C-alpha positions in Angstrom: 62.2 88.5 36.1 63.0 90.1 32.7 60.9 90.0 29.6 64.1 89.5 27.7 64.0 85.8 28.6 60.6 85.5 27.0 61.5 87.6 23.8 62.3 84.7 21.5 59.3 82.4 22.4 56.9 85.3 22.3 58.4 86.3 18.9 57.8 82.7 17.7 54.1 83.2 18.6 53.9 86.2 16.3 55.6 84.2 13.5 53.0 81.3 13.8 51.0 81.0 10.6 47.3 81.6 10.6 45.3 78.6 9.2 42.3 76.3 9.8 43.3 75.6 13.4 42.1 78.9 14.6 38.4 79.6 14.8 36.8 82.9 13.7 39.8 84.4 11.8 39.4 85.7 8.3 39.7 82.9 5.7 41.8 85.3 3.5 44.4 85.5 6.3 45.6 82.0 5.8 49.3 81.9 5.4 49.9 85.3 7.2 51.9 85.2 10.3 50.0 86.2 13.5 52.1 89.3 13.7 51.5 90.2 10.0 47.7 89.9 10.7 47.9 92.0 13.8 49.8 94.7 11.9 46.9 94.9 9.5 44.7 96.2 12.3 41.6 94.6 10.8 38.1 95.4 12.1 36.4 92.6 13.8 33.0 93.4 12.1 34.0 94.4 8.6 37.2 92.8 7.7 36.5 89.1 7.2 36.2 87.6 10.6 33.7 84.8 10.7 31.3 83.8 13.5 31.5 82.5 16.1 34.4 84.6 17.3 35.6 85.4 20.9 36.8 88.9 21.4 38.9 90.1 24.4 38.6 93.8 25.1 42.0 95.6 25.0 40.8 98.4 27.2 39.1 96.3 29.8 42.0 93.8 30.0 44.4 96.8 30.7 41.9 98.2 33.3 41.8 94.9 35.2 45.5 94.4 35.2 46.0 97.9 36.6 43.2 97.5 39.2 44.7 94.3 40.7 48.3 95.7 40.6 47.0 98.7 42.6 45.0 96.5 45.0 48.0 94.2 45.8 50.3 97.2 46.3 47.8 99.0 48.6 47.4 96.0 50.8 51.1 94.9 50.9 50.5 91.6 49.1 52.8 89.8 46.6 50.8 88.5 43.7 51.1 85.2 41.8 47.9 85.1 39.7 46.6 81.6 38.7 47.8 80.9 35.2 45.3 78.1 34.7 42.7 80.8 33.9 44.1 81.9 30.6 47.1 79.6 29.9 48.3 82.5 27.8 51.9 83.3 28.1 51.4 86.8 26.6 49.0 87.5 29.5 51.4 85.9 32.0 53.9 88.6 31.0 51.3 91.4 31.1 50.5 90.3 34.6 54.3 90.3 35.6 54.7 93.7 34.0 51.9 94.8 36.2 53.7 93.8 39.4 53.1 90.0 39.7 55.7 88.2 41.7 55.3 85.2 39.6 52.6 82.8 38.2 50.6 80.1 40.0 49.9 77.0 38.1 48.1 73.6 38.8 49.7 70.7 36.9 53.1 69.9 35.4 52.0 70.7 31.7 51.1 74.2 32.8 54.6 74.6 34.4 56.2 73.4 31.2 54.4 76.0 29.2 55.4 78.7 31.7 59.0 77.7 31.6 59.0 77.7 27.8 58.1 81.3 28.0 60.7 82.3 30.5 58.7 82.4 33.7 61.1 81.9 36.6 58.9 82.2 39.7 56.3 79.5 39.7 53.9 78.5 42.6 52.3 75.1 41.9 49.1 75.0 43.9 49.0 71.3 44.1 50.9 68.3 45.5 53.3 67.0 42.8 53.9 63.2 43.1 54.5 62.2 39.5 58.2 60.9 39.2 58.7 62.0 35.6 57.4 65.5 36.4 59.5 65.7 39.6 62.7 64.7 37.7 62.0 67.3 35.1 61.5 70.0 37.8 64.8 68.9 39.4 66.6 69.3 36.0 65.0 72.7 35.5 66.2 73.8 39.0 69.7 72.4 38.4 69.9 74.3 35.0 68.6 77.7 36.1 69.8 79.2 39.4 67.2 81.9 39.0 64.3 79.6 39.0 62.1 79.7 42.1 59.6 76.8 42.2 57.3 76.1 45.1 54.6 73.4 45.4 52.2 72.0 48.0 52.6 69.0 50.2 49.5 67.6 52.0 50.4 64.1 53.2 53.3 62.1 54.6 52.9 59.7 51.7 53.2 62.5 49.2 56.4 63.7 50.9 57.8 60.1 50.6 57.0 59.9 46.9 58.6 63.2 46.2 61.6 62.3 48.2 62.0 59.0 46.3 61.8 60.7 42.9 64.1 63.6 43.7 67.0 61.8 45.4 70.3 63.0 43.9 68.8 66.3 42.8 71.2 69.3 42.8 68.7 71.6 44.7 65.9 70.9 47.1 62.3 71.6 46.0 60.6 74.2 48.2 57.2 73.1 49.5 54.4 74.6 51.5 52.1 72.6 53.7 48.6 72.9 52.5 46.0 73.4 55.2 42.6 72.1 54.2 39.7 74.5 54.2 37.7 72.2 56.4 36.2 68.8 56.6 34.8 67.6 53.3 36.6 70.4 51.5 39.1 69.7 48.7 42.8 68.9 49.2 44.9 69.8 52.2 45.9 68.5 55.6 42.8 68.5 57.9 44.3 69.2 61.3 47.2 71.2 62.7 48.7 68.0 64.2 48.7 66.4 60.8 50.4 69.5 59.4 53.1 69.0 61.9 53.6 65.4 60.9 53.9 66.5 57.3 56.4 69.2 58.1 58.3 66.6 60.1 58.4 64.4 57.1 59.7 67.2 55.0 62.5 68.0 57.5 63.6 64.4 57.4 64.5 64.6 53.7 67.4 66.3 51.9 65.3 66.8 48.7 62.6 69.1 50.0 62.7 72.4 52.0 59.8 73.7 54.0 59.1 77.3 52.7 55.7 78.1 54.3 52.1 77.3 54.4 49.2 77.8 52.0 45.6 77.0 51.3 42.5 78.0 49.3 39.8 79.8 51.3 37.3 79.4 48.4 36.7 75.8 49.7 35.6 76.8 53.1 32.3 74.9 53.6 29.3 77.2 53.7 31.6 80.1 53.1 30.7 83.5 54.6 33.0 86.4 55.8 33.1 85.0 59.3 34.0 81.4 58.3 36.5 82.5 55.8 38.3 85.0 58.1 38.3 82.3 60.8 40.0 79.8 58.4 42.6 82.3 57.2 43.5 83.0 60.9 44.1 79.2 61.3 46.5 79.4 58.3 48.4 82.4 59.6 48.5 80.9 63.1 50.0 77.7 61.5 52.8 79.8 59.9 53.5 81.4 63.2 53.6 78.1 65.1 56.0 76.5 62.5 58.2 79.6 62.8 58.2 79.4 66.6 59.3 75.8 66.3 62.2 76.8 64.1 60.9 75.1 61.0 61.9 77.9 58.6 65.6 78.1 59.3 67.8 78.9 56.2 65.1 80.7 54.2 65.0 84.3 53.0 61.2 84.7 53.4 58.4 82.6 54.8 55.6 82.1 52.3 52.0 82.4 53.4 49.7 82.1 50.5 45.9 82.0 49.8 43.4 83.8 47.6 41.0 82.9 45.0 38.8 85.3 43.2 35.9 85.4 45.6 37.6 86.2 49.0 40.7 88.2 48.4 39.4 91.0 50.5 39.4 88.6 53.5 42.9 87.5 52.6 44.0 91.1 52.6 42.3 91.7 56.0 43.9 88.6 57.7 47.3 88.8 56.1 47.6 92.4 57.4 47.3 90.8 60.9 50.3 88.5 60.5 52.6 89.1 63.5 56.3 89.7 63.0 58.1 86.4 62.4 61.7 85.5 62.5 62.0 86.3 58.7 60.0 88.6 56.3 56.8 87.0 55.2 55.9 86.8 51.4 52.1 87.3 51.6 51.2 85.7 48.3 47.8 86.2 46.7 46.8 83.8 43.9 43.6 85.2 42.3 43.4 84.6 38.6 39.9 85.1 37.1 40.3 89.0 37.4 42.4 89.2 34.1 39.2 88.8 32.0 36.6 88.8 34.8 33.1 87.8 33.6 29.5 88.7 33.3 28.1 86.0 35.6 29.7 83.9 38.4 32.7 86.2 39.2 30.7 89.3 38.6 28.5 88.2 41.6 31.4 86.8 43.7 34.1 89.5 43.3 35.0 91.2 46.5 34.9 94.5 44.7 31.1 94.3 45.2 31.7 94.4 49.0 34.4 97.0 48.8 33.3 99.3 45.9 35.7 102.1 47.1 38.5 99.8 45.9 37.4 99.9 42.3 35.6 97.5 40.0 36.7 94.9 37.5 35.2 95.0 34.0 34.1 91.9 32.1 36.5 91.7 29.0 35.1 88.9 27.0 32.3 89.1 24.4 31.3 86.1 22.2 30.0 87.1 18.8 27.7 84.7 16.9 25.2 85.2 14.0 21.6 84.5 13.8 21.1 81.6 11.5 17.4 80.7 12.1 14.4 82.6 13.3 11.7 79.9 13.1 9.1 81.8 15.1 8.4 85.1 16.9 9.3 83.4 20.2 12.6 81.7 19.2 15.9 82.1 17.3 19.2 80.3 17.0 22.7 81.6 16.5 25.8 79.6 15.4 27.7 79.5 18.7 27.2 76.7 21.2 29.0 74.5 23.8 32.1 74.3 21.6 32.5 78.1 21.8 30.9 79.3 25.0 31.5 78.6 28.7 28.4 77.0 30.2 29.7 75.2 33.4 28.8 78.1 35.6 25.7 79.4 33.8 24.5 80.2 30.3 25.7 83.1 28.3 24.0 86.4 28.7 22.4 88.3 25.8 24.0 91.7 25.5 23.8 93.4 22.1 22.6 93.0 18.6 24.5 94.4 15.6 23.0 95.1 12.2 24.4 97.2 9.4 27.1 98.6 11.6 24.6 99.7 14.3 24.8 98.1 17.7 21.9 98.2 20.2 21.0 96.4 23.5 19.5 92.9 23.1 16.2 93.9 24.5 13.7 91.1 24.9 16.2 88.3 24.2 17.4 85.6 26.5 19.8 82.7 26.0 17.7 79.7 27.1 20.1 76.8 26.1 23.1 75.5 24.2 23.6 72.8 21.8 27.0 71.8 20.5 26.9 74.5 17.8 23.7 76.6 18.5 22.6 79.0 21.1 18.9 78.8 21.7 17.4 82.2 22.1 14.0 83.0 23.7 12.6 86.2 22.1 9.9 88.4 23.5 7.6 90.6 21.3 9.8 93.6 21.6 12.9 91.7 20.3 14.2 93.1 17.0 16.2 90.1 15.6 16.7 88.9 12.1 18.6 86.2 10.4 22.1 87.5 9.6 22.3 89.8 12.8 25.4 89.6 14.8 24.6 88.7 18.4 27.0 89.6 21.3 27.0 87.5 24.4 28.6 87.9 27.9 30.0 84.8 29.5 30.3 83.2 32.9 33.7 81.7 34.1 36.8 82.9 32.5 38.7 79.6 32.9 36.3 77.7 30.6 36.1 80.6 28.2 39.8 80.8 27.5 40.2 77.0 27.1 37.8 76.8 24.0 39.9 79.2 22.0 43.4 78.8 20.8 43.8 82.3 19.3 41.7 85.1 20.6 41.5 88.6 19.0 42.4 91.4 21.3 39.9 94.2 20.2 39.7 97.9 20.8 36.4 99.6 21.5 35.9 100.6 17.9 36.4 97.0 16.7 40.2 97.3 15.7 42.0 94.1 16.4 45.4 95.0 17.7 46.8 91.6 18.7 45.9 87.9 19.1 46.3 86.0 22.5 47.6 82.4 22.1 46.5 79.9 24.6 48.0 76.5 25.6 45.6 74.0 27.1 
């Protein structure tokens, strides 16, 4: 892939005008283009930004991109990070520039966004049965010989629906059989025998081509290292069985794909054990949350806590709000709430207080709840907090942090805003 194909749409992002649609930006920037505002290199704290405002650390973002590039290379993995995390084409291209094979997505709208910005290797980690979306995919494949599109199949019925919608298409759609992570888990085929039936259904069509196998180890019930490794070995054994049965004839590579953000070390372990097959194997990792990481859910789950010698991801988001009420010595409120902060996997974390240009740890302060537009703070006697203070919070869950903000300042450590990341949810 070449960034040249994305140059025009990315330039259009820079030409977009700043206005009331974008939270936290300076009111006096209205009418400027995003590129013009970025060129001013304003300071987040002193140059007119209003609270609440979500900041993405430029240095930590770069660190995370480089770390996962190094990790994938070290372990011989191809990498298609899940784009649903950020839905930010600027970040998609940063990920590709840092070695990603392509981008994973979940639903047709996300694929349309990626295509608009020139992404030509797309792995759809879902079964696609909507006729309108399938016809659109077929037209994209017909119009772009460089486009590589792969999606899941997990039922004979799904194969039949795809085939009906795609008849007459110029190119077959590549599919991978999704193996479920276990009984009661999310999507996917439950047994190897059923996987064979789905693969047989694919082979009976002229519109689909079996390209490999895939699944999501994060759904393994009562997941622990032993159970996750065992399921991943089922997945790789399925690929070997399909290959032995001659199901992958006519391909250049066989896709074997897994990998969320909690168990990619297990994926690396088991994928390293894949025996030699009749064709080269594209060992495709799909972890996405690493790009911003977080201060809660993924900080606890990341495999880098189990393999610290591999490095460490850095939480890159900080949500800044302002203290608007201090009704008692035990309580305070800021002006950021559920509309601004992820809260589905835990409340925000009190990190720092900023007053008169000085920043200090948020000692004795805890976020105890969120309303729509207020954070509830519990304050101990040692808490030094006044109305007007800026209050910086760490967040849990990158996916639901990105999706609350359409334009996110990319901020250097000294507060200089060097760019703005546009999201499309």
